[in-house]
Backbone as JSON Lines, residues from 0, in Angstrom:
{"i":0,"aa":"M","n":[145.78,182.31,67.8],"ca":[145.96,183.46,68.51],"c":[147.07,184.21,67.86]}
{"i":1,"aa":"R","n":[148.06,183.59,67.22],"ca":[149.21,184.33,66.55],"c":[148.85,184.87,65.17]}
{"i":2,"aa":"I","n":[148.0,184.21,64.43],"ca":[147.72,184.66,63.14],"c":[146.16,185.06,63.1]}
{"i":3,"aa":"G","n":[145.88,186.06,62.26],"ca":[144.55,186.46,62.05],"c":[144.08,187.34,63.17]}
{"i":4,"aa":"A","n":[142.98,187.97,62.81],"ca":[142.37,189.05,63.65],"c":[141.27,188.46,64.69]}
{"i":5,"aa":"Q","n":[140.95,187.23,64.37],"ca":[139.93,186.53,65.29],"c":[140.33,186.36,66.73]}
{"i":6,"aa":"D","n":[139.4,186.74,67.64],"ca":[139.72,186.59,69.05],"c":[139.49,185.12,69.48]}
{"i":7,"aa":"T","n":[140.52,184.52,69.85],"ca":[140.35,183.06,70.27],"c":[140.27,182.93,71.84]}
{"i":8,"aa":"S","n":[140.42,184.01,72.51],"ca":[140.41,183.83,73.97],"c":[139.17,183.31,74.55]}
{"i":9,"aa":"A","n":[138.01,183.63,73.95],"ca":[136.76,183.01,74.45],"c":[136.72,181.47,74.3]}
{"i":10,"aa":"R","n":[137.17,181.08,73.09],"ca":[137.1,179.66,72.78],"c":[138.2,178.89,73.68]}
{"i":11,"aa":"L","n":[139.41,179.49,73.92],"ca":[140.4,178.86,74.66],"c":[139.9,178.77,76.27]}
{"i":12,"aa":"R","n":[139.07,179.83,76.7],"ca":[138.55,179.77,77.93],"c":[137.59,178.58,78.08]}
{"i":13,"aa":"E","n":[136.73,178.34,77.06],"ca":[135.79,177.25,77.09],"c":[136.47,175.91,77.19]}
{"i":14,"aa":"L","n":[137.66,175.77,76.4],"ca":[138.34,174.56,76.45],"c":[139.08,174.36,77.77]}
{"i":15,"aa":"A","n":[139.46,175.42,78.35],"ca":[140.16,175.39,79.68],"c":[139.1,174.98,80.68]}
{"i":16,"aa":"D","n":[137.88,175.46,80.6],"ca":[136.82,175.09,81.5],"c":[136.32,173.63,81.4]}
{"i":17,"aa":"A","n":[136.6,173.05,80.19],"ca":[136.02,171.78,79.87],"c":[137.08,170.64,80.11]}
{"i":18,"aa":"C","n":[138.34,171.09,80.2],"ca":[139.33,169.92,80.54],"c":[140.12,170.36,81.69]}
{"i":19,"aa":"D","n":[140.96,169.42,82.12],"ca":[141.81,169.56,83.31],"c":[143.32,169.67,83.01]}
{"i":20,"aa":"S","n":[143.66,170.68,82.04],"ca":[144.95,170.82,81.6],"c":[145.46,172.13,81.96]}
{"i":21,"aa":"P","n":[146.57,172.13,82.82],"ca":[147.17,173.38,83.19],"c":[147.69,174.2,82.11]}
{"i":22,"aa":"L","n":[148.13,173.52,80.99],"ca":[148.72,174.17,79.91],"c":[147.43,174.91,79.07]}
{"i":23,"aa":"V","n":[146.52,174.21,78.93],"ca":[145.31,174.92,78.21],"c":[144.83,176.04,79.0]}
{"i":24,"aa":"S","n":[144.84,175.99,80.38],"ca":[144.46,177.12,81.22],"c":[145.4,178.18,80.97]}
{"i":25,"aa":"A","n":[146.65,177.93,80.92],"ca":[147.68,178.99,80.92],"c":[147.59,179.6,79.57]}
{"i":26,"aa":"R","n":[147.28,178.92,78.47],"ca":[147.16,179.48,77.09],"c":[145.88,180.32,77.07]}
{"i":27,"aa":"A","n":[144.87,179.99,77.79],"ca":[143.63,180.74,77.78],"c":[143.97,182.17,78.47]}
{"i":28,"aa":"R","n":[144.66,181.98,79.67],"ca":[144.96,183.31,80.36],"c":[145.92,184.12,79.55]}
{"i":29,"aa":"H","n":[146.78,183.61,78.81],"ca":[147.67,184.28,77.99],"c":[146.97,184.93,76.86]}
{"i":30,"aa":"S","n":[146.06,184.21,76.2],"ca":[145.26,184.73,75.19],"c":[144.5,186.02,75.64]}
{"i":31,"aa":"A","n":[143.86,185.92,76.76],"ca":[143.07,186.99,77.26],"c":[143.89,188.26,77.54]}
{"i":32,"aa":"A","n":[145.08,187.91,78.13],"ca":[146.02,188.96,78.5],"c":[146.56,189.65,77.2]}
{"i":33,"aa":"A","n":[146.93,188.93,76.22],"ca":[147.34,189.51,74.92],"c":[146.27,190.3,74.21]}
{"i":34,"aa":"R","n":[144.97,189.69,74.22],"ca":[143.86,190.47,73.7],"c":[143.61,191.87,74.35]}
{"i":35,"aa":"A","n":[143.77,191.87,75.74],"ca":[143.56,193.08,76.6],"c":[144.84,193.95,76.51]}
{"i":36,"aa":"R","n":[145.97,193.39,75.91],"ca":[147.24,194.11,76.03],"c":[147.63,194.62,77.42]}
{"i":37,"aa":"S","n":[147.42,193.66,78.29],"ca":[147.67,193.96,79.78],"c":[149.06,193.51,80.13]}
{"i":38,"aa":"A","n":[149.94,194.39,80.47],"ca":[151.31,194.1,80.79],"c":[151.41,193.27,82.0]}
{"i":39,"aa":"R","n":[150.6,193.61,83.05],"ca":[150.49,192.75,84.25],"c":[150.05,191.42,84.04]}
{"i":40,"aa":"D","n":[149.0,191.29,83.28],"ca":[148.46,189.95,83.01],"c":[149.35,189.12,82.11]}
{"i":41,"aa":"L","n":[150.16,189.82,81.22],"ca":[150.98,189.07,80.42],"c":[152.15,188.58,81.19]}
{"i":42,"aa":"T","n":[152.53,189.4,82.18],"ca":[153.63,188.9,83.11],"c":[153.23,187.69,83.89]}
{"i":43,"aa":"G","n":[151.97,187.73,84.28],"ca":[151.39,186.51,84.92],"c":[151.41,185.23,84.1]}
{"i":44,"aa":"A","n":[151.17,185.5,82.75],"ca":[151.24,184.4,81.86],"c":[152.67,183.8,81.78]}
{"i":45,"aa":"V","n":[153.73,184.71,81.78],"ca":[155.01,184.26,81.71],"c":[155.3,183.42,82.96]}
{"i":46,"aa":"D","n":[154.8,183.79,84.11],"ca":[154.96,182.9,85.29],"c":[154.32,181.6,85.16]}
{"i":47,"aa":"D","n":[153.07,181.53,84.55],"ca":[152.35,180.37,84.46],"c":[153.16,179.41,83.51]}
{"i":48,"aa":"F","n":[153.59,179.95,82.36],"ca":[154.25,179.07,81.38],"c":[155.62,178.54,81.97]}
{"i":49,"aa":"E","n":[156.34,179.46,82.57],"ca":[157.65,179.06,83.12],"c":[157.46,177.92,84.28]}
{"i":50,"aa":"A","n":[156.4,178.1,85.0],"ca":[156.1,177.05,86.02],"c":[155.79,175.67,85.4]}
{"i":51,"aa":"L","n":[155.25,175.68,84.22],"ca":[154.89,174.48,83.44],"c":[156.08,173.92,82.69]}
{"i":52,"aa":"G","n":[157.2,174.71,82.56],"ca":[158.34,174.29,81.85],"c":[158.12,174.59,80.4]}
{"i":53,"aa":"A","n":[157.23,175.44,79.98],"ca":[156.95,175.8,78.62],"c":[157.68,177.11,78.44]}
{"i":54,"aa":"L","n":[159.09,176.93,78.23],"ca":[159.96,178.16,78.23],"c":[159.68,179.01,76.98]}
{"i":55,"aa":"L","n":[159.58,178.42,75.83],"ca":[159.32,179.11,74.55],"c":[158.05,180.05,74.65]}
{"i":56,"aa":"L","n":[156.92,179.51,75.32],"ca":[155.71,180.24,75.45],"c":[155.96,181.33,76.42]}
{"i":57,"aa":"A","n":[156.74,181.01,77.5],"ca":[157.04,182.03,78.51],"c":[157.78,183.21,77.88]}
{"i":58,"aa":"A","n":[158.76,182.82,76.98],"ca":[159.63,183.92,76.3],"c":[158.73,184.75,75.41]}
{"i":59,"aa":"E","n":[157.78,184.15,74.75],"ca":[156.82,184.9,73.84],"c":[155.94,185.88,74.83]}
{"i":60,"aa":"A","n":[155.45,185.33,75.75],"ca":[154.58,186.12,76.77],"c":[155.37,187.26,77.42]}
{"i":61,"aa":"A","n":[156.65,186.94,77.63],"ca":[157.56,188.15,78.17],"c":[157.77,189.19,77.07]}
{"i":62,"aa":"A","n":[157.96,188.72,75.91],"ca":[158.0,189.67,74.76],"c":[156.9,190.55,74.64]}
{"i":63,"aa":"G","n":[155.65,189.99,74.79],"ca":[154.39,190.67,74.6],"c":[154.33,191.63,75.78]}
{"i":64,"aa":"A","n":[154.74,191.28,77.04],"ca":[154.73,192.1,78.25],"c":[155.6,193.33,78.01]}
{"i":65,"aa":"A","n":[156.82,193.07,77.42],"ca":[157.77,194.17,77.1],"c":[157.14,195.22,76.2]}
{"i":66,"aa":"E","n":[156.41,194.68,75.14],"ca":[155.77,195.7,74.29],"c":[154.58,196.44,75.05]}
{"i":67,"aa":"A","n":[153.87,195.78,75.92],"ca":[152.74,196.35,76.7],"c":[153.32,197.41,77.6]}
{"i":68,"aa":"F","n":[154.36,196.99,78.37],"ca":[154.98,197.98,79.2],"c":[155.52,199.28,78.55]}
{"i":69,"aa":"S","n":[156.18,199.02,77.39],"ca":[156.65,200.05,76.61],"c":[155.59,201.07,76.08]}
{"i":70,"aa":"R","n":[154.5,200.35,75.64],"ca":[153.31,201.13,75.2],"c":[152.77,202.02,76.36]}
{"i":71,"aa":"D","n":[152.82,201.39,77.6],"ca":[152.29,202.15,78.73],"c":[153.23,203.2,79.23]}
{"i":72,"aa":"G","n":[154.39,203.22,78.77],"ca":[155.45,204.21,79.12],"c":[156.28,203.83,80.33]}
{"i":73,"aa":"D","n":[156.33,202.57,80.68],"ca":[157.01,201.97,81.74],"c":[158.34,201.35,81.2]}
{"i":74,"aa":"Q","n":[159.37,202.15,80.85],"ca":[160.51,201.66,80.21],"c":[161.3,200.76,81.08]}
{"i":75,"aa":"R","n":[161.3,200.94,82.41],"ca":[162.17,200.15,83.19],"c":[161.55,198.68,83.17]}
{"i":76,"aa":"A","n":[160.17,198.68,83.4],"ca":[159.59,197.34,83.28],"c":[159.64,196.71,81.98]}
{"i":77,"aa":"A","n":[159.51,197.44,80.9],"ca":[159.72,197.02,79.49],"c":[161.1,196.22,79.26]}
{"i":78,"aa":"T","n":[162.06,197.03,79.8],"ca":[163.48,196.49,79.65],"c":[163.65,195.17,80.43]}
{"i":79,"aa":"A","n":[163.19,195.17,81.71],"ca":[163.24,193.97,82.5],"c":[162.44,192.7,81.86]}
{"i":80,"aa":"A","n":[161.35,193.04,81.27],"ca":[160.52,191.97,80.63],"c":[161.2,191.51,79.38]}
{"i":81,"aa":"L","n":[161.91,192.45,78.56],"ca":[162.65,192.05,77.38],"c":[163.75,191.23,77.8]}
{"i":82,"aa":"R","n":[164.46,191.57,78.86],"ca":[165.62,190.71,79.4],"c":[165.14,189.42,79.78]}
{"i":83,"aa":"R","n":[164.02,189.39,80.42],"ca":[163.53,188.0,80.87],"c":[163.16,187.18,79.68]}
{"i":84,"aa":"S","n":[162.59,187.82,78.55],"ca":[162.22,187.11,77.32],"c":[163.54,186.49,76.7]}
{"i":85,"aa":"S","n":[164.48,187.38,76.74],"ca":[165.84,186.91,75.99],"c":[166.37,185.76,76.84]}
{"i":86,"aa":"A","n":[166.32,185.76,78.14],"ca":[166.91,184.74,78.94],"c":[166.09,183.36,78.73]}
{"i":87,"aa":"L","n":[164.77,183.53,78.67],"ca":[163.93,182.36,78.55],"c":[164.07,181.69,77.07]}
{"i":88,"aa":"A","n":[164.3,182.61,76.07],"ca":[164.51,182.2,74.75],"c":[165.89,181.52,74.61]}
{"i":89,"aa":"A","n":[166.85,181.98,75.31],"ca":[168.15,181.42,75.22],"c":[168.22,179.93,75.67]}
{"i":90,"aa":"A","n":[167.23,179.64,76.61],"ca":[167.11,178.35,77.1],"c":[166.48,177.37,76.11]}
{"i":91,"aa":"C","n":[166.05,177.94,74.99],"ca":[165.19,177.16,74.05],"c":[166.09,176.81,72.77]}
{"i":92,"aa":"E","n":[167.4,176.65,72.95],"ca":[168.21,176.18,71.95],"c":[168.08,176.74,70.62]}
{"i":93,"aa":"G","n":[168.0,178.18,70.5],"ca":[167.91,178.94,69.46],"c":[166.56,178.98,68.7]}
{"i":94,"aa":"A","n":[165.55,178.5,69.28],"ca":[164.26,178.5,68.64],"c":[163.84,179.97,68.37]}
{"i":95,"aa":"V","n":[163.23,180.23,67.29],"ca":[162.78,181.56,66.97],"c":[161.26,181.44,66.46]}
{"i":96,"aa":"T","n":[160.48,182.37,67.02],"ca":[159.05,182.41,66.62],"c":[158.63,183.9,66.39]}
{"i":97,"aa":"P","n":[157.44,183.96,65.6],"ca":[157.0,185.38,65.43],"c":[156.76,186.17,66.78]}
{"i":98,"aa":"G","n":[156.36,185.4,67.79],"ca":[156.16,186.16,69.0],"c":[157.45,186.8,69.66]}
{"i":99,"aa":"L","n":[158.53,186.1,69.29],"ca":[159.9,186.75,69.75],"c":[160.43,187.85,68.87]}
{"i":100,"aa":"F","n":[159.95,187.81,67.57],"ca":[160.47,188.84,66.7],"c":[159.88,190.23,66.94]}
{"i":101,"aa":"R","n":[158.65,190.18,67.44],"ca":[157.88,191.43,67.66],"c":[158.29,192.22,68.99]}
{"i":102,"aa":"A","n":[159.19,191.53,69.72],"ca":[159.55,192.14,71.07],"c":[160.14,193.6,70.85]}
{"i":103,"aa":"A","n":[159.81,194.39,71.75],"ca":[160.31,195.7,71.73],"c":[161.9,195.67,72.02]}
{"i":104,"aa":"T","n":[162.59,196.6,71.45],"ca":[163.99,196.71,71.66],"c":[164.25,197.62,72.8]}
{"i":105,"aa":"A","n":[165.35,197.32,73.47],"ca":[165.76,198.22,74.75],"c":[166.23,199.53,74.15]}
{"i":106,"aa":"V","n":[166.03,200.59,74.92],"ca":[166.53,201.97,74.54],"c":[167.97,202.02,74.79]}
{"i":107,"aa":"P","n":[168.78,202.35,73.78],"ca":[170.22,202.41,74.06],"c":[170.56,203.62,75.02]}
{"i":108,"aa":"L","n":[171.7,203.34,75.57],"ca":[172.27,204.41,76.49],"c":[172.98,205.42,75.47]}
{"i":109,"aa":"S","n":[172.92,206.68,75.95],"ca":[173.75,207.69,75.23],"c":[175.15,207.56,75.55]}
{"i":110,"aa":"G","n":[176.0,208.1,74.84],"ca":[177.46,207.96,74.99],"c":[177.83,208.46,76.5]}
{"i":111,"aa":"R","n":[177.23,209.6,76.83],"ca":[177.54,210.12,78.22],"c":[176.97,209.18,79.32]}
{"i":112,"aa":"E","n":[175.62,208.66,79.04],"ca":[175.22,207.79,80.11],"c":[176.08,206.54,80.22]}
{"i":113,"aa":"R","n":[176.45,206.02,79.09],"ca":[177.36,204.76,79.08],"c":[178.71,205.06,79.8]}
{"i":114,"aa":"E","n":[179.24,206.23,79.62],"ca":[180.56,206.63,80.28],"c":[180.34,206.72,81.73]}
{"i":115,"aa":"I","n":[179.21,207.32,82.24],"ca":[178.91,207.55,83.6],"c":[178.64,206.05,84.17]}
{"i":116,"aa":"V","n":[177.84,205.36,83.53],"ca":[177.53,204.02,84.13],"c":[178.76,203.09,84.22]}
{"i":117,"aa":"M","n":[179.71,203.16,83.32],"ca":[180.91,202.36,83.41],"c":[181.73,202.82,84.57]}
{"i":118,"aa":"L","n":[181.82,204.09,84.87],"ca":[182.57,204.55,86.04],"c":[181.78,204.06,87.3]}
{"i":119,"aa":"A","n":[180.49,204.25,87.26],"ca":[179.77,203.89,88.51],"c":[179.92,202.47,88.87]}
{"i":120,"aa":"A","n":[179.82,201.56,87.8],"ca":[179.96,200.22,87.95],"c":[181.35,199.74,88.46]}
{"i":121,"aa":"Q","n":[182.37,200.7,88.21],"ca":[183.74,200.43,88.8],"c":[183.8,200.88,90.26]}
{"i":122,"aa":"G","n":[182.72,201.41,90.74],"ca":[182.54,201.82,92.15],"c":[182.86,203.2,92.48]}
{"i":123,"aa":"L","n":[182.99,204.06,91.48],"ca":[183.26,205.53,91.82],"c":[181.96,206.14,92.25]}
{"i":124,"aa":"T","n":[182.08,207.05,93.17],"ca":[180.85,207.83,93.67],"c":[180.49,208.84,92.66]}
{"i":125,"aa":"S","n":[179.31,209.36,92.86],"ca":[178.89,210.36,91.94],"c":[179.69,211.58,92.02]}
{"i":126,"aa":"K","n":[180.27,211.99,93.2],"ca":[181.22,213.03,93.32],"c":[182.43,212.85,92.5]}
{"i":127,"aa":"D","n":[183.06,211.53,92.68],"ca":[184.27,211.23,91.93],"c":[184.04,211.29,90.43]}
{"i":128,"aa":"I","n":[182.97,210.78,90.06],"ca":[182.62,210.86,88.53],"c":[182.43,212.32,88.12]}
{"i":129,"aa":"A","n":[181.77,213.09,88.91],"ca":[181.53,214.5,88.56],"c":[182.91,215.18,88.41]}
{"i":130,"aa":"E","n":[183.74,215.0,89.27],"ca":[185.11,215.65,89.23],"c":[185.89,215.15,88.02]}
{"i":131,"aa":"R","n":[185.82,213.77,87.85],"ca":[186.61,213.28,86.62],"c":[186.14,213.86,85.28]}
{"i":132,"aa":"L","n":[184.81,213.94,85.22],"ca":[184.18,214.44,83.85],"c":[183.84,215.91,83.82]}
{"i":133,"aa":"Y","n":[184.16,216.7,84.88],"ca":[183.86,218.11,84.97],"c":[182.38,218.33,84.69]}
{"i":134,"aa":"L","n":[181.62,217.56,85.61],"ca":[180.23,217.82,85.61],"c":[179.79,218.11,87.11]}
{"i":135,"aa":"S","n":[178.46,218.51,87.21],"ca":[178.02,218.66,88.65],"c":[177.54,217.21,89.08]}
{"i":136,"aa":"V","n":[177.47,217.03,90.33],"ca":[177.03,215.76,90.93],"c":[175.52,215.51,90.5]}
{"i":137,"aa":"R","n":[174.82,216.63,90.4],"ca":[173.36,216.47,90.07],"c":[173.29,216.0,88.64]}
{"i":138,"aa":"T","n":[174.07,216.49,87.76],"ca":[174.13,216.08,86.35],"c":[174.49,214.52,86.29]}
{"i":139,"aa":"V","n":[175.44,214.11,87.04],"ca":[175.85,212.69,87.09],"c":[174.65,211.83,87.53]}
{"i":140,"aa":"N","n":[173.99,212.26,88.66],"ca":[172.88,211.56,89.14],"c":[171.73,211.49,88.08]}
{"i":141,"aa":"N","n":[171.47,212.65,87.38],"ca":[170.38,212.47,86.48],"c":[170.75,211.53,85.32]}
{"i":142,"aa":"H","n":[172.01,211.59,84.91],"ca":[172.38,210.57,83.81],"c":[172.21,209.08,84.44]}
{"i":143,"aa":"L","n":[172.67,208.96,85.66],"ca":[172.56,207.57,86.23],"c":[171.01,207.14,86.29]}
{"i":144,"aa":"Q","n":[170.14,208.07,86.64],"ca":[168.68,207.78,86.75],"c":[168.23,207.31,85.43]}
{"i":145,"aa":"H","n":[168.54,208.04,84.46],"ca":[167.97,207.71,83.03],"c":[168.6,206.33,82.66]}
{"i":146,"aa":"A","n":[169.77,206.19,82.93],"ca":[170.41,204.83,82.52],"c":[169.75,203.67,83.3]}
{"i":147,"aa":"Y","n":[169.49,203.9,84.58],"ca":[168.7,202.86,85.4],"c":[167.47,202.41,84.67]}
{"i":148,"aa":"T","n":[166.76,203.61,84.22],"ca":[165.46,203.24,83.64],"c":[165.63,202.52,82.39]}
{"i":149,"aa":"K","n":[166.53,202.86,81.58],"ca":[166.77,202.2,80.28],"c":[167.41,200.79,80.51]}
{"i":150,"aa":"L","n":[168.0,200.55,81.55],"ca":[168.6,199.18,81.8],"c":[167.7,198.38,82.53]}
{"i":151,"aa":"G","n":[166.64,198.95,83.22],"ca":[165.66,198.16,83.87],"c":[166.28,197.71,85.28]}
{"i":152,"aa":"V","n":[167.08,198.69,85.92],"ca":[167.61,198.26,87.2],"c":[167.14,199.4,88.15]}
{"i":153,"aa":"N","n":[167.23,199.2,89.43],"ca":[166.9,200.16,90.49],"c":[168.02,200.99,91.16]}
{"i":154,"aa":"G","n":[169.39,200.56,90.73],"ca":[170.34,201.27,91.37],"c":[171.78,200.7,90.96]}
{"i":155,"aa":"R","n":[172.72,201.22,91.56],"ca":[174.15,200.83,91.21],"c":[174.38,199.36,91.34]}
{"i":156,"aa":"A","n":[173.72,198.72,92.35],"ca":[173.95,197.13,92.5],"c":[173.58,196.4,91.2]}
{"i":157,"aa":"G","n":[172.54,196.89,90.46],"ca":[172.18,196.15,89.25],"c":[172.91,196.51,87.98]}
{"i":158,"aa":"L","n":[173.8,197.45,88.06],"ca":[174.57,197.9,86.92],"c":[175.47,196.83,86.24]}
{"i":159,"aa":"A","n":[176.33,196.18,87.13],"ca":[177.18,195.18,86.66],"c":[176.46,194.03,85.86]}
{"i":160,"aa":"Q","n":[175.36,193.59,86.47],"ca":[174.56,192.45,85.78],"c":[173.99,193.04,84.52]}
{"i":161,"aa":"A","n":[173.43,194.25,84.47],"ca":[172.7,194.82,83.31],"c":[173.86,195.02,82.27]}
{"i":162,"aa":"L","n":[174.99,195.56,82.51],"ca":[175.95,195.74,81.51],"c":[176.59,194.48,80.96]}
{"i":163,"aa":"G","n":[176.59,193.4,81.85],"ca":[177.03,192.16,81.31],"c":[176.11,191.52,80.28]}
{"i":164,"aa":"S","n":[174.77,191.86,80.35],"ca":[173.81,191.36,79.44],"c":[173.58,192.31,78.33]}
{"i":165,"aa":"T","n":[174.09,193.54,78.28],"ca":[173.78,194.56,77.23],"c":[175.06,194.93,76.47]}
{"i":166,"aa":"A","n":[176.18,194.59,77.02],"ca":[177.52,195.04,76.44],"c":[177.87,194.37,75.18]}
């Protein structure tokens, strides 16, 4: 599946149907999801591999999901999948594979977004940030929304955790 252009998903599906191995079944589902470039199905493969304790395979599937989400224009989901891939790979004692190298990179925060996010993470309200930086509250909120998307979080509550993993 990793090398060559040959589609192995059909053969893996045959093998999965012929044996009683959860790992072979998970590999077959992963292969089909990768071939289809389906972000949702690749995320399912991550769950399958993680449940089996195959963390390196889960990390590779999450990296593939990050690419697929990015290609689909869903940066928030891409960032979340990339963070999941990194966390899973970290549990694999430094193992590196081609599937991890191809992972999409997170979109960096602009200087102004980082400045606003740091203040928001300290507990300042949008109004307080706006006054401190001589901006409108609407501008502050727009910067925060862009940062949430780039960081893969839904609001202020997720900022501290996201900043801890991207700082």
